[in-house]
HTML snippet that shows the backbone in 3Dmol.js (N, CA, C, O; Angstrom):
<script src="https://3Dmol.org/build/3Dmol-min.js"></script>
<div id="view" style="width:600px;height:400px;position:relative"></div>
<script>
const pdb = `
ATOM      1  N   MET A   1      46.812   6.845   5.719  1.00  0.00           N
ATOM      2  CA  MET A   1      46.130   6.283   6.776  1.00  0.00           C
ATOM      3  C   MET A   1      47.024   6.077   8.175  1.00  0.00           C
ATOM      4  O   MET A   1      48.135   5.546   8.172  1.00  0.00           O
ATOM      5  N   GLU A   2      46.369   6.572   9.343  1.00  0.00           N
ATOM      6  CA  GLU A   2      47.002   6.617  10.467  1.00  0.00           C
ATOM      7  C   GLU A   2      46.472   4.974  11.081  1.00  0.00           C
ATOM      8  O   GLU A   2      45.315   4.570  11.198  1.00  0.00           O
ATOM      9  N   ARG A   3      47.661   4.304  11.377  1.00  0.00           N
ATOM     10  CA  ARG A   3      46.905   2.862  11.914  1.00  0.00           C
ATOM     11  C   ARG A   3      46.803   2.941  13.356  1.00  0.00           C
ATOM     12  O   ARG A   3      47.756   3.375  14.004  1.00  0.00           O
ATOM     13  N   ILE A   4      45.559   2.500  14.009  1.00  0.00           N
ATOM     14  CA  ILE A   4      45.081   2.780  14.979  1.00  0.00           C
ATOM     15  C   ILE A   4      45.279   1.401  15.964  1.00  0.00           C
ATOM     16  O   ILE A   4      45.828   1.358  17.065  1.00  0.00           O
ATOM     17  N   LYS A   5      44.648   0.294  15.202  1.00  0.00           N
ATOM     18  CA  LYS A   5      44.565  -1.164  15.852  1.00  0.00           C
ATOM     19  C   LYS A   5      44.177  -1.227  17.259  1.00  0.00           C
ATOM     20  O   LYS A   5      45.028  -1.521  18.099  1.00  0.00           O
ATOM     21  N   GLN A   6      42.967  -0.978  17.593  1.00  0.00           N
ATOM     22  CA  GLN A   6      42.304  -0.825  18.907  1.00  0.00           C
ATOM     23  C   GLN A   6      41.055  -1.639  18.572  1.00  0.00           C
ATOM     24  O   GLN A   6      40.488  -1.544  17.484  1.00  0.00           O
ATOM     25  N   PRO A   7      40.629  -2.493  19.621  1.00  0.00           N
ATOM     26  CA  PRO A   7      39.315  -3.138  19.580  1.00  0.00           C
ATOM     27  C   PRO A   7      38.213  -2.081  19.892  1.00  0.00           C
ATOM     28  O   PRO A   7      38.436  -1.102  20.605  1.00  0.00           O
ATOM     29  N   ILE A   8      37.013  -2.341  19.313  1.00  0.00           N
ATOM     30  CA  ILE A   8      35.886  -1.490  19.465  1.00  0.00           C
ATOM     31  C   ILE A   8      35.011  -2.009  19.523  1.00  0.00           C
ATOM     32  O   ILE A   8      34.943  -3.170  19.118  1.00  0.00           O
ATOM     33  N   ARG A   9      33.843  -1.284  20.118  1.00  0.00           N
ATOM     34  CA  ARG A   9      32.373  -1.825  20.001  1.00  0.00           C
ATOM     35  C   ARG A   9      31.681  -1.408  18.850  1.00  0.00           C
ATOM     36  O   ARG A   9      31.650  -0.234  18.481  1.00  0.00           O
ATOM     37  N   ILE A  10      31.088  -2.399  18.236  1.00  0.00           N
ATOM     38  CA  ILE A  10      30.333  -2.076  17.086  1.00  0.00           C
ATOM     39  C   ILE A  10      28.966  -2.713  16.821  1.00  0.00           C
ATOM     40  O   ILE A  10      28.742  -3.776  17.401  1.00  0.00           O
ATOM     41  N   ALA A  11      27.839  -2.103  15.864  1.00  0.00           N
ATOM     42  CA  ALA A  11      26.617  -2.874  15.755  1.00  0.00           C
ATOM     43  C   ALA A  11      26.755  -3.165  14.353  1.00  0.00           C
ATOM     44  O   ALA A  11      27.223  -2.430  13.484  1.00  0.00           O
ATOM     45  N   ALA A  12      26.303  -4.293  14.244  1.00  0.00           N
ATOM     46  CA  ALA A  12      26.224  -4.563  12.612  1.00  0.00           C
ATOM     47  C   ALA A  12      25.069  -5.396  12.296  1.00  0.00           C
ATOM     48  O   ALA A  12      24.575  -6.107  13.171  1.00  0.00           O
ATOM     49  N   ILE A  13      24.592  -5.360  11.081  1.00  0.00           N
ATOM     50  CA  ILE A  13      23.333  -6.200  10.845  1.00  0.00           C
ATOM     51  C   ILE A  13      24.003  -7.525   9.878  1.00  0.00           C
ATOM     52  O   ILE A  13      24.711  -7.358   8.885  1.00  0.00           O
ATOM     53  N   PHE A  14      23.652  -8.634  10.353  1.00  0.00           N
ATOM     54  CA  PHE A  14      23.926  -9.747   9.704  1.00  0.00           C
ATOM     55  C   PHE A  14      22.525 -10.200   8.730  1.00  0.00           C
ATOM     56  O   PHE A  14      21.498 -10.742   9.137  1.00  0.00           O
ATOM     57  N   THR A  15      22.838  -9.819   7.439  1.00  0.00           N
ATOM     58  CA  THR A  15      21.553 -10.240   6.444  1.00  0.00           C
ATOM     59  C   THR A  15      21.294 -11.551   6.105  1.00  0.00           C
ATOM     60  O   THR A  15      22.189 -12.361   6.347  1.00  0.00           O
ATOM     61  N   PRO A  16      20.160 -11.985   5.545  1.00  0.00           N
ATOM     62  CA  PRO A  16      19.746 -13.240   5.392  1.00  0.00           C
ATOM     63  C   PRO A  16      20.445 -13.796   4.347  1.00  0.00           C
ATOM     64  O   PRO A  16      20.311 -15.004   4.154  1.00  0.00           O
ATOM     65  N   ASP A  17      21.289 -13.038   3.513  1.00  0.00           N
ATOM     66  CA  ASP A  17      22.120 -13.827   2.398  1.00  0.00           C
ATOM     67  C   ASP A  17      23.586 -13.912   3.127  1.00  0.00           C
ATOM     68  O   ASP A  17      24.551 -14.064   2.377  1.00  0.00           O
ATOM     69  N   ARG A  18      23.767 -13.845   4.220  1.00  0.00           N
ATOM     70  CA  ARG A  18      24.727 -13.949   5.114  1.00  0.00           C
ATOM     71  C   ARG A  18      26.147 -12.657   4.951  1.00  0.00           C
ATOM     72  O   ARG A  18      27.358 -12.859   5.042  1.00  0.00           O
ATOM     73  N   GLN A  19      25.595 -11.692   4.755  1.00  0.00           N
ATOM     74  CA  GLN A  19      26.241 -10.722   4.523  1.00  0.00           C
ATOM     75  C   GLN A  19      26.476  -9.631   6.053  1.00  0.00           C
ATOM     76  O   GLN A  19      25.523  -9.422   6.803  1.00  0.00           O
ATOM     77  N   ILE A  20      27.597  -9.146   6.264  1.00  0.00           N
ATOM     78  CA  ILE A  20      27.601  -8.436   7.262  1.00  0.00           C
ATOM     79  C   ILE A  20      27.863  -6.889   6.834  1.00  0.00           C
ATOM     80  O   ILE A  20      28.683  -6.467   6.018  1.00  0.00           O
ATOM     81  N   LYS A  21      26.773  -6.052   7.754  1.00  0.00           N
ATOM     82  CA  LYS A  21      26.798  -4.782   7.302  1.00  0.00           C
ATOM     83  C   LYS A  21      26.859  -3.787   8.748  1.00  0.00           C
ATOM     84  O   LYS A  21      25.938  -3.589   9.540  1.00  0.00           O
ATOM     85  N   PRO A  22      28.204  -3.268   8.790  1.00  0.00           N
ATOM     86  CA  PRO A  22      28.344  -2.207  10.052  1.00  0.00           C
ATOM     87  C   PRO A  22      27.659  -1.180   9.962  1.00  0.00           C
ATOM     88  O   PRO A  22      27.626  -0.624   8.865  1.00  0.00           O
ATOM     89  N   VAL A  23      27.071  -0.741  10.837  1.00  0.00           N
ATOM     90  CA  VAL A  23      25.918   0.195  11.246  1.00  0.00           C
ATOM     91  C   VAL A  23      26.552   1.414  11.731  1.00  0.00           C
ATOM     92  O   VAL A  23      26.505   2.502  11.157  1.00  0.00           O
ATOM     93  N   TRP A  24      27.253   1.115  13.017  1.00  0.00           N
ATOM     94  CA  TRP A  24      27.696   2.420  13.856  1.00  0.00           C
ATOM     95  C   TRP A  24      28.902   1.561  14.563  1.00  0.00           C
ATOM     96  O   TRP A  24      28.908   0.332  14.633  1.00  0.00           O
ATOM     97  N   PHE A  25      29.979   2.477  15.104  1.00  0.00           N
ATOM     98  CA  PHE A  25      30.933   1.908  16.055  1.00  0.00           C
ATOM     99  C   PHE A  25      31.233   2.872  16.982  1.00  0.00           C
ATOM    100  O   PHE A  25      30.993   4.054  16.734  1.00  0.00           O
ATOM    101  N   ASP A  26      31.723   2.528  18.007  1.00  0.00           N
ATOM    102  CA  ASP A  26      31.954   3.227  19.324  1.00  0.00           C
ATOM    103  C   ASP A  26      33.517   3.426  19.300  1.00  0.00           C
ATOM    104  O   ASP A  26      34.218   2.418  19.209  1.00  0.00           O
ATOM    105  N   TRP A  27      34.110   4.689  19.377  1.00  0.00           N
ATOM    106  CA  TRP A  27      35.621   5.008  19.699  1.00  0.00           C
ATOM    107  C   TRP A  27      35.633   6.126  20.410  1.00  0.00           C
ATOM    108  O   TRP A  27      34.858   7.039  20.128  1.00  0.00           O
ATOM    109  N   HIS A  28      36.460   6.211  21.373  1.00  0.00           N
ATOM    110  CA  HIS A  28      36.785   7.392  22.350  1.00  0.00           C
ATOM    111  C   HIS A  28      35.557   7.869  22.781  1.00  0.00           C
ATOM    112  O   HIS A  28      35.352   9.082  22.807  1.00  0.00           O
ATOM    113  N   ASN A  29      34.552   6.913  23.189  1.00  0.00           N
ATOM    114  CA  ASN A  29      33.393   7.202  23.812  1.00  0.00           C
ATOM    115  C   ASN A  29      32.438   8.259  22.791  1.00  0.00           C
ATOM    116  O   ASN A  29      31.745   9.214  23.143  1.00  0.00           O
ATOM    117  N   ARG A  30      32.678   7.712  21.400  1.00  0.00           N
ATOM    118  CA  ARG A  30      31.873   8.515  20.483  1.00  0.00           C
ATOM    119  C   ARG A  30      31.380   7.808  19.409  1.00  0.00           C
ATOM    120  O   ARG A  30      32.153   7.210  18.661  1.00  0.00           O
ATOM    121  N   LYS A  31      30.030   7.801  19.217  1.00  0.00           N
ATOM    122  CA  LYS A  31      29.371   6.895  18.497  1.00  0.00           C
ATOM    123  C   LYS A  31      29.667   7.530  16.895  1.00  0.00           C
ATOM    124  O   LYS A  31      29.572   8.726  16.621  1.00  0.00           O
ATOM    125  N   HIS A  32      29.950   6.715  16.162  1.00  0.00           N
ATOM    126  CA  HIS A  32      30.310   7.070  14.798  1.00  0.00           C
ATOM    127  C   HIS A  32      29.347   6.123  13.818  1.00  0.00           C
ATOM    128  O   HIS A  32      29.446   4.900  13.718  1.00  0.00           O
ATOM    129  N   SER A  33      28.501   6.880  13.199  1.00  0.00           N
ATOM    130  CA  SER A  33      27.367   6.468  12.463  1.00  0.00           C
ATOM    131  C   SER A  33      28.050   6.192  10.959  1.00  0.00           C
ATOM    132  O   SER A  33      28.734   6.999  10.330  1.00  0.00           O
ATOM    133  N   ILE A  34      27.660   4.762  10.529  1.00  0.00           N
ATOM    134  CA  ILE A  34      28.498   4.735   9.180  1.00  0.00           C
ATOM    135  C   ILE A  34      27.505   4.999   8.089  1.00  0.00           C
ATOM    136  O   ILE A  34      26.414   4.429   8.066  1.00  0.00           O
ATOM    137  N   GLN A  35      27.898   5.886   7.164  1.00  0.00           N
ATOM    138  CA  GLN A  35      27.109   6.410   6.182  1.00  0.00           C
ATOM    139  C   GLN A  35      27.373   5.625   4.781  1.00  0.00           C
ATOM    140  O   GLN A  35      26.603   5.704   3.824  1.00  0.00           O
ATOM    141  N   GLU A  36      28.472   4.918   4.792  1.00  0.00           N
ATOM    142  CA  GLU A  36      28.790   4.301   3.487  1.00  0.00           C
ATOM    143  C   GLU A  36      29.916   3.316   3.688  1.00  0.00           C
ATOM    144  O   GLU A  36      30.882   3.574   4.406  1.00  0.00           O
ATOM    145  N   THR A  37      29.788   2.344   3.130  1.00  0.00           N
ATOM    146  CA  THR A  37      30.848   1.165   2.911  1.00  0.00           C
ATOM    147  C   THR A  37      31.381   1.521   1.421  1.00  0.00           C
ATOM    148  O   THR A  37      30.751   1.453   0.366  1.00  0.00           O
ATOM    149  N   CYS A  38      32.609   1.885   1.620  1.00  0.00           N
ATOM    150  CA  CYS A  38      33.506   2.102   0.220  1.00  0.00           C
ATOM    151  C   CYS A  38      33.988   0.833  -0.238  1.00  0.00           C
ATOM    152  O   CYS A  38      33.866   0.561  -1.432  1.00  0.00           O
ATOM    153  N   TYR A  39      34.505   0.044   0.532  1.00  0.00           N
ATOM    154  CA  TYR A  39      35.276  -1.189   0.062  1.00  0.00           C
ATOM    155  C   TYR A  39      35.116  -2.258   1.015  1.00  0.00           C
ATOM    156  O   TYR A  39      35.003  -1.986   2.210  1.00  0.00           O
ATOM    157  N   PHE A  40      35.095  -3.430   0.608  1.00  0.00           N
ATOM    158  CA  PHE A  40      34.970  -4.773   1.441  1.00  0.00           C
ATOM    159  C   PHE A  40      35.929  -5.740   0.946  1.00  0.00           C
ATOM    160  O   PHE A  40      35.819  -5.982  -0.256  1.00  0.00           O
ATOM    161  N   TRP A  41      36.904  -6.396   1.617  1.00  0.00           N
ATOM    162  CA  TRP A  41      37.763  -7.467   1.002  1.00  0.00           C
ATOM    163  C   TRP A  41      37.690  -8.261   2.248  1.00  0.00           C
ATOM    164  O   TRP A  41      37.288  -7.889   3.351  1.00  0.00           O
ATOM    165  N   LYS A  42      38.301  -9.813   1.764  1.00  0.00           N
ATOM    166  CA  LYS A  42      38.623 -10.649   2.864  1.00  0.00           C
ATOM    167  C   LYS A  42      40.039 -11.186   2.785  1.00  0.00           C
ATOM    168  O   LYS A  42      40.596 -11.408   1.710  1.00  0.00           O
ATOM    169  N   GLU A  43      40.629 -11.396   4.041  1.00  0.00           N
ATOM    170  CA  GLU A  43      41.871 -12.002   4.012  1.00  0.00           C
ATOM    171  C   GLU A  43      42.107 -13.166   4.994  1.00  0.00           C
ATOM    172  O   GLU A  43      41.528 -13.145   6.080  1.00  0.00           O
ATOM    173  N   ARG A  44      42.888 -14.129   4.681  1.00  0.00           N
ATOM    174  CA  ARG A  44      43.098 -15.331   5.446  1.00  0.00           C
ATOM    175  C   ARG A  44      44.523 -15.229   6.053  1.00  0.00           C
ATOM    176  O   ARG A  44      45.570 -15.184   5.407  1.00  0.00           O
ATOM    177  N   VAL A  45      44.364 -15.197   7.641  1.00  0.00           N
ATOM    178  CA  VAL A  45      45.660 -15.292   8.364  1.00  0.00           C
ATOM    179  C   VAL A  45      45.534 -16.600   9.284  1.00  0.00           C
ATOM    180  O   VAL A  45      44.689 -16.699  10.173  1.00  0.00           O
ATOM    181  N   GLY A  46      46.352 -17.465   9.008  1.00  0.00           N
ATOM    182  CA  GLY A  46      45.975 -18.763   9.693  1.00  0.00           C
ATOM    183  C   GLY A  46      45.041 -19.489   9.255  1.00  0.00           C
ATOM    184  O   GLY A  46      44.923 -19.810   8.072  1.00  0.00           O
ATOM    185  N   ASP A  47      44.195 -19.859  10.276  1.00  0.00           N
ATOM    186  CA  ASP A  47      42.977 -20.505  10.152  1.00  0.00           C
ATOM    187  C   ASP A  47      41.803 -19.488  10.224  1.00  0.00           C
ATOM    188  O   ASP A  47      40.634 -19.870  10.290  1.00  0.00           O
ATOM    189  N   ALA A  48      42.203 -18.023  10.207  1.00  0.00           N
ATOM    190  CA  ALA A  48      41.336 -17.053  10.536  1.00  0.00           C
ATOM    191  C   ALA A  48      40.884 -16.400   9.061  1.00  0.00           C
ATOM    192  O   ALA A  48      41.628 -16.384   8.080  1.00  0.00           O
ATOM    193  N   THR A  49      39.806 -15.977   9.086  1.00  0.00           N
ATOM    194  CA  THR A  49      39.262 -15.172   7.903  1.00  0.00           C
ATOM    195  C   THR A  49      38.963 -13.696   8.624  1.00  0.00           C
ATOM    196  O   THR A  49      38.243 -13.572   9.615  1.00  0.00           O
ATOM    197  N   LEU A  50      39.585 -12.700   8.009  1.00  0.00           N
ATOM    198  CA  LEU A  50      39.697 -11.472   8.653  1.00  0.00           C
ATOM    199  C   LEU A  50      38.609 -10.563   7.386  1.00  0.00           C
ATOM    200  O   LEU A  50      38.976 -10.601   6.211  1.00  0.00           O
ATOM    201  N   LEU A  51      37.607  -9.970   7.671  1.00  0.00           N
ATOM    202  CA  LEU A  51      36.829  -9.382   6.827  1.00  0.00           C
ATOM    203  C   LEU A  51      37.234  -7.722   6.944  1.00  0.00           C
ATOM    204  O   LEU A  51      37.069  -7.166   8.030  1.00  0.00           O
ATOM    205  N   HIS A  52      37.657  -7.118   6.022  1.00  0.00           N
ATOM    206  CA  HIS A  52      37.779  -5.887   5.997  1.00  0.00           C
ATOM    207  C   HIS A  52      36.697  -4.933   5.392  1.00  0.00           C
ATOM    208  O   HIS A  52      36.074  -5.137   4.350  1.00  0.00           O
ATOM    209  N   PHE A  53      36.572  -3.776   6.290  1.00  0.00           N
ATOM    210  CA  PHE A  53      35.549  -2.843   5.665  1.00  0.00           C
ATOM    211  C   PHE A  53      35.975  -1.505   5.535  1.00  0.00           C
ATOM    212  O   PHE A  53      36.418  -1.050   6.589  1.00  0.00           O
ATOM    213  N   SER A  54      35.982  -0.748   4.598  1.00  0.00           N
ATOM    214  CA  SER A  54      36.456   0.575   4.529  1.00  0.00           C
ATOM    215  C   SER A  54      35.129   1.383   4.462  1.00  0.00           C
ATOM    216  O   SER A  54      34.306   1.334   3.548  1.00  0.00           O
ATOM    217  N   VAL A  55      35.064   2.169   5.644  1.00  0.00           N
ATOM    218  CA  VAL A  55      33.805   2.920   5.533  1.00  0.00           C
ATOM    219  C   VAL A  55      33.970   4.349   5.954  1.00  0.00           C
ATOM    220  O   VAL A  55      35.034   4.716   6.455  1.00  0.00           O
ATOM    221  N   ARG A  56      32.849   5.269   5.754  1.00  0.00           N
ATOM    222  CA  ARG A  56      32.782   6.686   5.895  1.00  0.00           C
ATOM    223  C   ARG A  56      31.857   7.086   7.083  1.00  0.00           C
ATOM    224  O   ARG A  56      30.978   6.266   7.348  1.00  0.00           O
ATOM    225  N   ASP A  57      31.909   8.115   7.773  1.00  0.00           N
ATOM    226  CA  ASP A  57      31.144   8.342   8.886  1.00  0.00           C
ATOM    227  C   ASP A  57      30.541   9.915   8.480  1.00  0.00           C
ATOM    228  O   ASP A  57      29.681  10.460   9.171  1.00  0.00           O
ATOM    229  N   GLY A  58      31.136  10.549   7.247  1.00  0.00           N
ATOM    230  CA  GLY A  58      30.816  11.847   6.970  1.00  0.00           C
ATOM    231  C   GLY A  58      31.997  12.850   7.237  1.00  0.00           C
ATOM    232  O   GLY A  58      32.150  13.935   6.677  1.00  0.00           O
ATOM    233  N   GLU A  59      32.748  12.325   8.131  1.00  0.00           N
ATOM    234  CA  GLU A  59      33.800  13.355   8.662  1.00  0.00           C
ATOM    235  C   GLU A  59      35.413  12.575   8.154  1.00  0.00           C
ATOM    236  O   GLU A  59      36.377  13.271   7.835  1.00  0.00           O
ATOM    237  N   ALA A  60      35.448  11.197   8.162  1.00  0.00           N
ATOM    238  CA  ALA A  60      36.567  10.404   7.707  1.00  0.00           C
ATOM    239  C   ALA A  60      36.378   9.148   7.325  1.00  0.00           C
ATOM    240  O   ALA A  60      35.263   8.634   7.410  1.00  0.00           O
ATOM    241  N   LEU A  61      37.415   8.507   6.866  1.00  0.00           N
ATOM    242  CA  LEU A  61      37.400   7.013   6.129  1.00  0.00           C
ATOM    243  C   LEU A  61      38.112   6.123   7.421  1.00  0.00           C
ATOM    244  O   LEU A  61      39.151   6.458   7.991  1.00  0.00           O
ATOM    245  N   TYR A  62      37.431   5.116   7.680  1.00  0.00           N
ATOM    246  CA  TYR A  62      38.056   4.185   8.818  1.00  0.00           C
ATOM    247  C   TYR A  62      38.022   2.817   8.139  1.00  0.00           C
ATOM    248  O   TYR A  62      37.184   2.480   7.303  1.00  0.00           O
ATOM    249  N   GLU A  63      39.028   2.066   8.594  1.00  0.00           N
ATOM    250  CA  GLU A  63      39.248   0.639   8.228  1.00  0.00           C
ATOM    251  C   GLU A  63      38.751  -0.160   9.425  1.00  0.00           C
ATOM    252  O   GLU A  63      39.399  -0.204  10.471  1.00  0.00           O
ATOM    253  N   LEU A  64      37.662  -0.752   9.267  1.00  0.00           N
ATOM    254  CA  LEU A  64      37.320  -1.873  10.533  1.00  0.00           C
ATOM    255  C   LEU A  64      37.540  -3.326   9.968  1.00  0.00           C
ATOM    256  O   LEU A  64      37.322  -3.748   8.832  1.00  0.00           O
ATOM    257  N   ILE A  65      37.976  -3.899  10.953  1.00  0.00           N
ATOM    258  CA  ILE A  65      38.236  -5.377  10.832  1.00  0.00           C
ATOM    259  C   ILE A  65      37.513  -6.284  11.724  1.00  0.00           C
ATOM    260  O   ILE A  65      37.395  -6.081  12.932  1.00  0.00           O
ATOM    261  N   TYR A  66      36.903  -7.554  10.933  1.00  0.00           N
ATOM    262  CA  TYR A  66      36.013  -8.341  11.701  1.00  0.00           C
ATOM    263  C   TYR A  66      36.904  -9.533  11.836  1.00  0.00           C
ATOM    264  O   TYR A  66      37.241  -9.978  10.739  1.00  0.00           O
ATOM    265  N   ASP A  67      37.387 -10.182  12.875  1.00  0.00           N
ATOM    266  CA  ASP A  67      37.992 -11.582  12.914  1.00  0.00           C
ATOM    267  C   ASP A  67      36.820 -12.726  13.089  1.00  0.00           C
ATOM    268  O   ASP A  67      36.228 -12.825  14.164  1.00  0.00           O
ATOM    269  N   THR A  68      36.546 -13.505  12.078  1.00  0.00           N
ATOM    270  CA  THR A  68      35.688 -14.375  12.207  1.00  0.00           C
ATOM    271  C   THR A  68      35.769 -15.356  13.178  1.00  0.00           C
ATOM    272  O   THR A  68      34.865 -15.857  13.846  1.00  0.00           O
ATOM    273  N   ARG A  69      36.956 -15.570  13.177  1.00  0.00           N
ATOM    274  CA  ARG A  69      37.511 -16.808  14.322  1.00  0.00           C
ATOM    275  C   ARG A  69      37.296 -16.306  15.846  1.00  0.00           C
ATOM    276  O   ARG A  69      36.748 -17.073  16.639  1.00  0.00           O
ATOM    277  N   GLU A  70      37.658 -15.225  16.195  1.00  0.00           N
ATOM    278  CA  GLU A  70      37.464 -14.440  17.594  1.00  0.00           C
ATOM    279  C   GLU A  70      36.321 -13.832  17.723  1.00  0.00           C
ATOM    280  O   GLU A  70      35.920 -13.518  18.844  1.00  0.00           O
ATOM    281  N   GLN A  71      35.609 -13.564  16.605  1.00  0.00           N
ATOM    282  CA  GLN A  71      34.317 -12.759  16.583  1.00  0.00           C
ATOM    283  C   GLN A  71      34.566 -11.577  17.459  1.00  0.00           C
ATOM    284  O   GLN A  71      33.947 -11.277  18.480  1.00  0.00           O
ATOM    285  N   SER A  72      35.574 -10.950  16.901  1.00  0.00           N
ATOM    286  CA  SER A  72      36.204  -9.532  17.346  1.00  0.00           C
ATOM    287  C   SER A  72      36.179  -8.541  16.410  1.00  0.00           C
ATOM    288  O   SER A  72      36.275  -8.961  15.257  1.00  0.00           O
ATOM    289  N   TRP A  73      36.060  -7.131  16.559  1.00  0.00           N
ATOM    290  CA  TRP A  73      36.341  -6.175  15.822  1.00  0.00           C
ATOM    291  C   TRP A  73      37.382  -5.104  16.217  1.00  0.00           C
ATOM    292  O   TRP A  73      37.496  -4.662  17.361  1.00  0.00           O
ATOM    293  N   ILE A  74      38.081  -4.756  15.225  1.00  0.00           N
ATOM    294  CA  ILE A  74      39.368  -3.803  15.550  1.00  0.00           C
ATOM    295  C   ILE A  74      39.153  -2.639  14.462  1.00  0.00           C
ATOM    296  O   ILE A  74      38.794  -2.847  13.304  1.00  0.00           O
ATOM    297  N   LEU A  75      39.467  -1.216  15.095  1.00  0.00           N
ATOM    298  CA  LEU A  75      39.632  -0.343  14.190  1.00  0.00           C
ATOM    299  C   LEU A  75      41.258  -0.179  13.890  1.00  0.00           C
ATOM    300  O   LEU A  75      42.199   0.159  14.607  1.00  0.00           O
ATOM    301  N   ASP A  76      41.150  -0.585  12.468  1.00  0.00           N
ATOM    302  CA  ASP A  76      42.392  -0.733  12.066  1.00  0.00           C
ATOM    303  C   ASP A  76      43.225   0.732  11.718  1.00  0.00           C
ATOM    304  O   ASP A  76      44.410   0.953  11.969  1.00  0.00           O
ATOM    305  N   GLY A  77      42.469   1.453  11.212  1.00  0.00           N
ATOM    306  CA  GLY A  77      42.932   2.807  10.623  1.00  0.00           C
ATOM    307  C   GLY A  77      41.972   4.007  10.735  1.00  0.00           C
ATOM    308  O   GLY A  77      40.846   3.868  11.212  1.00  0.00           O
ATOM    309  N   ILE A  78      42.413   5.130  10.308  1.00  0.00           N
ATOM    310  CA  ILE A  78      41.467   6.387  10.250  1.00  0.00           C
ATOM    311  C   ILE A  78      42.397   7.304   9.131  1.00  0.00           C
ATOM    312  O   ILE A  78      43.626   7.331   9.078  1.00  0.00           O
ATOM    313  N   GLU A  79      41.566   7.939   8.379  1.00  0.00           N
ATOM    314  CA  GLU A  79      42.126   8.966   7.511  1.00  0.00           C
ATOM    315  C   GLU A  79      41.156   9.943   7.393  1.00  0.00           C
ATOM    316  O   GLU A  79      39.986   9.809   7.034  1.00  0.00           O
ATOM    317  N   THR A  80      41.908  11.201   7.818  1.00  0.00           N
ATOM    318  CA  THR A  80      40.570  12.362   7.882  1.00  0.00           C
ATOM    319  C   THR A  80      41.175  13.243   6.617  1.00  0.00           C
ATOM    320  O   THR A  80      42.304  13.057   6.163  1.00  0.00           O
ATOM    321  N   ARG A  81      40.412  14.051   6.214  1.00  0.00           N
ATOM    322  CA  ARG A  81      40.634  14.916   5.100  1.00  0.00           C
ATOM    323  C   ARG A  81      41.385  16.124   5.538  1.00  0.00           C
ATOM    324  O   ARG A  81      41.677  16.998   4.722  1.00  0.00           O
TER     325      ARG A  81
END
`;
const viewer = $3Dmol.createViewer("view");
viewer.addModel(pdb, "pdb");
viewer.setStyle({}, {cartoon: {color: "spectrum"}});
viewer.zoomTo();
viewer.render();
</script>
């Protein structure tokens, strides 16, 4: 996986049961519609909780990270076929 580590603009749904579902993100002026969330995990870094989402848009696999403390999103990595 190629590490990107760039802030991104993202649309997400916050469900009534307090789950977060990423829907699309904007990277390099291109909208990537998320077709599938493959994996989800949490990580504690200091007093912040990072929520990791491994997602597909039909072309590649991306790792997105939501920092609950900063309320910001990062595109952590990309893997193309």
